[in-house]
N, C-alpha and C positions, 0 to 999 in steps of 0.2 A: 206226505214226505216231511214237511215242517214239523208236524206233530211227532213223528217217529224220531227226528233228529232232537227234538226238544226233550222227549222221553229218555233218549240215550244220554244227552248232556246232563239231565236231572239225576239219572242214575249214576253216572261217573261222579258228579258232585257229591252225591250222598256217600259212595264208596270212598271217595277220597277224605270226606268229613270223618267217616268211622276210622280210617287209617291214621289220620292225623290225631284223633282222640287216642288211639292205641300207642302212638309214638310219644305222645305227651305224657301219657301214664307211665310208659316204660322209662322215660327219661327222668323220672322221679328219683331214681338211683344217683343220677348226677347231682341232684338237690342235696341228698345225703353226703356225697363226695365234697361238694362246695362248703356245706355247713361245717362238717367235722374238721375240714382243712383249716378253716379260718376262725372258728369259735375260740381257739386258743389265743387269738391275737390280743384280745382285751385282758386275758388273764395272765400273760407273760410276766408282768412286773410283780403283781400280787403273789404269784407262785414263786417267783425267785426270791422275794423277801421273806415270804412265810416259811419256806423250807431252807432258806439260806443256801442258795445254789451258786455254783461258779458259772461262767460263761458256757464252758463246755458242757456242763450238766443241764443247763438251761436249754441249749440247743437240742440235747437228747430228750428232754422232757416234751419239747415242742415237736420234734421229728419222730418220736418213738412210733406215733400211729402209722408212720409211713412205711415202717418195717412190716407191720401187720398187713398194710395195704399190698405191699409187694408179695407176700406169701398168700394172701387172699386172692389176689389177681392171678397168681400162678395156679393155684388149686381150682379157681372158679371155671377154667376150661374143662377140667375132668369132671367136676360136678355137673356142669351145664351139659356135657355130652352124655352122661350116664343118667341123670335124673331129669334133665330139662331146664329150660330158662326159667320158668316161673317158680319151681321149687328153690332154685339158686337165689332168686330175688328175696323169698321169704327168709331163708337163712341169713342173708345179709341184713334184713330188717331186724331180726332178733338179735343179732350180735350188735348192732349199732344201739339198739335199746338198752341192752345190758351195759354197754360201755358208757352210755349217757349217765346212767344211775351210779355206776362205780366211780367215774371221774368226779361227779358231783360230790360224793362223800369220801373222796380220798383222804387218807389220814397222813400220808407221807409221800415223798417223791417217787419212790419205787413202786408203791401202790398205784399212784397216778399213772405211771408209765405203763404198768401191767394193764390197766382199763383201756388205756389209749391203744395198746397193741390189739386188744379185743375188738375195739371199734374199728381199728385199721383192717382187720380180717373182713368185717362186714363191708367196708367201703371199697376194699380191693375187689370183692366179688361184684358188688353193684357196678363198679367201673368197668367191668368187663361185659357184664350181661346186658347192660343198657345199649351200647352201640351196636352189639351183636343182634339183638332183638330188633331193634329199629330197623337195621339194615335189611334184616330178613322179613320183615312185614311191609316194607315200603316199596312202591312202584318206582321204576328208574327216573321218571320225571320229577319226582318229589324227594328221592332218596337224599340228595345233597342238603336240602332244607330241613328234612326231618332228622337226618343225622346230626345236624347242627343244634337240634334241641337239646342234646346231651350237654354241649357247652353252655348253652342258655340256662339249663337247669343248674349247671355248676355255679354260674355267675349269680344266679338267684339265691343259691344256698349260701355263697359267700356274702351276698348283701344281707341276707336275713341274719346271718351269724353276727356280722359286724354291727347291724342295727340293734339286734338284741343286746350285744355287749354293751353298746352305748346307752341303751334305756336302762339296763340293770345298773351300770356304773353311775348313771346320772341319779337314778332313784336313790342310791345309797350314798351319794356325794363321795364316790370312790370305789374302784372295783375290789379293794381290800376290805371295805366296811361291811358290817352286817346289814342284811336287807330284811327278809322275812323269817320269823322263827328262829332267829339267831344264826342264820346261815349266810355266809359271806356272799357278796354280789358275784365274784368270780365263780363260785360253785354253781349259782343259778345259771350262768352262762352255759355251763356243761349240761345241767339238768334240762335245759330247754330243748335239747336234742331228743328228748323222749317224744315230742310232738311229731316232727317229721318221720321218725322211726315207725310209729304207729299208723300214720297215714299211708307210708310206703307199703307196710305190710298189708294193710287192708285193701289198698287198691291192687296189689299184686295178685291177691287171691281172686280178683274178678277178671283178670286179663286172660286171653286165650293163649295156648301155647303157640310157639313159633311153628309155621307149617314146615319149614325145611327141617327142623328137629323131627317133627313127626314122620316126615319121608324116611329120614335116616333111620328111624324105628319101625319102618314098614306099617305105619298107622294111617293108611290112606283114607279110611272112612272118617277118621278124626279131621283130616284135611278137608275133606268134602263138606263136613258140618261146619267148619270154620269159615270156608268160602261162602257157603249158603247164607251164613249169619252176617259176615262183614264185608264180603266182596260179591254179592248177588249177580253183579253184571259181568263178572269174569268166568272164563272157561276153566273151571276147576280141573277137568280131566287133562287139558293141554298143559296147564300149570304143573300138575303132577308129573306128566310125562317129561317136560322140560327139566324139573328138578332131578328126577331119577336118572335122566341121560347124562346130567352134569356129574352125579355122583358115581356113575358107572365109569366115566372117563377117568376118573381118579380113584379107582376101587382100592388102591393101596392106601388111601387116606384113612381107612378104618383101622389100619394097623398102627402099632405103637411108634413104628419108625417113620410115620408120615411127615414128621417135622424134619427129618434128617436130610442133610444134604451134603455137598463135597466142600462146603466153605464153613470151617469151624464148626462142623456138626450140624448145622441147620440149612434148610433151603434159603436161597438167596432171597426169596420174597419175605421170609421171616425176618431176615436182617434188615430189610427195607423198613419194616414196621418198628423194629427195635431202634434203629437209628433215629427214625422220625420222633419216636417217644422220648428218646434221650435228649435230642435237640430242643424239643418242646419244653423241658424242664432246665436245661442248662443255660438257657438265657436269663434264668433267675426270677421269672414271673412270680413264683410264690413267696419270694422274699418280700415283695410289695404287700402280700396279703397276710403273711405269718407276722411280720415284724414292722409293719408300717407305723403302728402306734408308737413303738419304742423309737423308730428311726426318726419320725417328725418331732418327738419329744427332744431328741438329741440335738436337733438343729434350731431349737428355740421356740417350738410350739408347746402351749399347755396340754395337759392330758386331754381335756375336754375337746380342745381344737384338734388334736392329733386323731381322736376317735372320729370326729367329725369329717376330717380330711379322708380317713380310710372309708367311711360310708359313701362319701361323695365319689371317691375312686371306683368303688364297686358299683354305683349306679352308672358311672361311665362305662365300666366293663359290661354291664348289661346292655346299655344302648348300642355300643358298637357291635355285640354279637348279632342284634337284630340286623345290622348292615350286612354281615357275613350271611345270614339266612337268606336275605333278599337276594344276594348276588351269587351265591355258590353255584346255583343251578344255571345262571345265565352267563357270568364271566368264566366260571370253571375254577377247578381247585388250584392248579398251577399258578396262574397270575396272582392269585390272592395271597398264596403263601410267599411268592418273590416280593411282592409289595410290602408284606408284614415284615419279611426279613430286613429289608432296607430301613423301614421305619424304626424297628427296634434297635438296629445297630447305631443309627444316628442318635437316638434318644439316649441309649445307655453310655455312649460315648460322651455326650454332653453331660451326664450325671458325674462320670468320671472326672470330667474337667471341673465341674462345679464344685465337688468335694476336695479337688486338689488346692482350692483357694480357702478352704475351711480353716479357722483358727481354733486352737485347743484351749477350752476353758475347763478346769478341773478334770482334764484328761478326756474330755468329751468334745467332738467336733461341734463348731457354731459356724453356720454360714452367715456372713454379714453382708449388708447392702443388698444388691440385686441378686446375689447368688442363691439366696434361699428361694425366691420365687422361680428363678431359672430351674433349680433342681425339682421343685414342685411341679412345674410345667412339663419338663422332661420326663418325670416319672408318669405323668398322665398320657403323654404322647406315647410312652412305651406301652402303657395299658391299652390305649386305643389301637396300636398296631398289632399287639398280641391278640387282643379280643376280636378284632375283625379279621384275623387270618389264622394264626397258628393254634389259637385256643380251639376254635370249632372245627377246622378244616382237617387237622390231624385225626380227630375222632371220626370224621366222615371216611377218611381214607382207611383207618383201621377197620371200620366196619365192612369195607367193600373190596379190599385188595386180596383177602385170603380166600382160598377155595372152600366151599362149603363144608367138605368132610374134615377140614382142620381148623375152621374159622374160630371156634371157641378157644381152642388150645393155643392156636397162634396168637390170638388176641389176648389171651392170658399171659403169653410170655412177653409180648410187647408191653402190656400195661404193667406187668411186674418190672420190666425195665424201667418204665416211666416213674413208678413209684420209688424204686431204688435211686434213680437220678434225683427225684424230688427229695428224697431223704438226705443224700450227699450235699445237696445245695443248701437245704434247710439246716442241717446239724453244722455245717461249716461256716454258715454267715457270721454268728456271733464272734468266734475266734478270728476269722478273716476281717470282719469289719473292725475289731479292736487293733488290729495291725495296720490296715489301710483300706479305707472305703474307695479310694482311687483304684487300687489294684483289684478289689472286688468287682467294681462295676466295669473296669477295663476288660476283666475276664469274661464277664456276661456279654459285652459287646463283641468280643472275639467269637464267641459261640454263635451269636446272632449272625455275624458275617458268614461263618461256616454253614449255617442253615440255608443261606441263600445259595451257596455253592452246591450243596447236596441237592436241593430241589432242582437247580438249573441242570445238573448233570445226570440225575438218576430218576427223578419223578416224572411219569408221563401224565398226559391229561386223561381223566376218565369220566368227564362230564357227559351226561346223556346215554351212558351205556348201561346195559344190564348188569347185574352182579357178575354174571358168567363171563361177560365181554370184559369187565374191568379186571377180573382176575387174569384172564388169558394175557391182556396187554401188559399187566405188571410182571407176569412170569417171563414175557419174551422181551421186556425192556432191558435197558442197559443195566447191568448189576452194579452195586456199590463196590468200590475198590476194597481190597483186602487190608 
């Protein structure tokens, strides 16, 4: 009896180990997401100076990738449903590779914007495929933690980008200075993206296709092969029956009208995903990672210190993501989101108050006395609150709330909304900051408060449920207001 139990436990542990390895590999798309999003941080000032950019054009150069991300995310659903999750990953890797080369050798701002758009297409695709793939290969008892790997990979990508920016700028004694072979350090920052793009492409070629996608394509034998290889202790026939049963209950999902509903043309569940995505960005998290070097320079820190602060902030972001991974399947999705909303609201309001005390020196804000440290601490509390809650948990929810038959397309729409919101925040920050940082951070604090209300009124708890149970609960839950 004990031998049998031990054997069963060993088999389950081995199966879980294989699933975790697949989820980690699938989450590499999140690494590209984070790297591409933040690699521009250290290059903002030299790009502005070399190409003689205005504040608005600087914001466009930084945010241009996000336009491509929105388009890529929208198209990813159709690509994933027609060709599969793995081919979609490969397309994303190729686009990111091409973008890294193009940005590194850009000869003007519009050339740079073009290649940033190309990279954005790849990142948009990866941002949709990773959470969908992870959700579809994860058992329900691990799905929250494995889904959080997407955000962990994003934070690691942010850290890698900021660290490489710091190393390149330090080696050249300035991001605008030449480093190797007469190429400026800021160009090497972009060229470094070739490495993760190649790794992501090579890893993707070794991953198995999502069983749920294969069921949609009536490739049952391929599903059995995958179960035999990765889940030998599971009942493949029962899993196939369960997945096919769910698909049959929503057979209209295979039609083009599957996403349509009676609320502004989309199903209420799709709107839940869209609003979660928008709120995740409207709290202004990416301002910290896109403009932090410029921000901290403006309040009195040297370039080297500003880069170091940005790297430290990214490390904090990684650390608190581990907290979310540890708690999301124990505490649940909803309490973590509510806690994060409160923390973000308080931190952002504190930043707004701190900058209200700034003095203008050469038309640039300078925080004097204790206000500089207060702003720095508040910014890191904001990162902690976001990284332990809305960062990872929104990706978990987006991976589990949509029905199987529309998951890729619905996730694509939600991710596209997220990228558009990201773009609006990113491109608007330079002109808004030039008018008033108090107004800017006050606006982010307002959206953080609204995120609390939305979760409290609309989002149910899905912890411990299968994908099918979670989908049903969300569909039956209270709908967001018009």
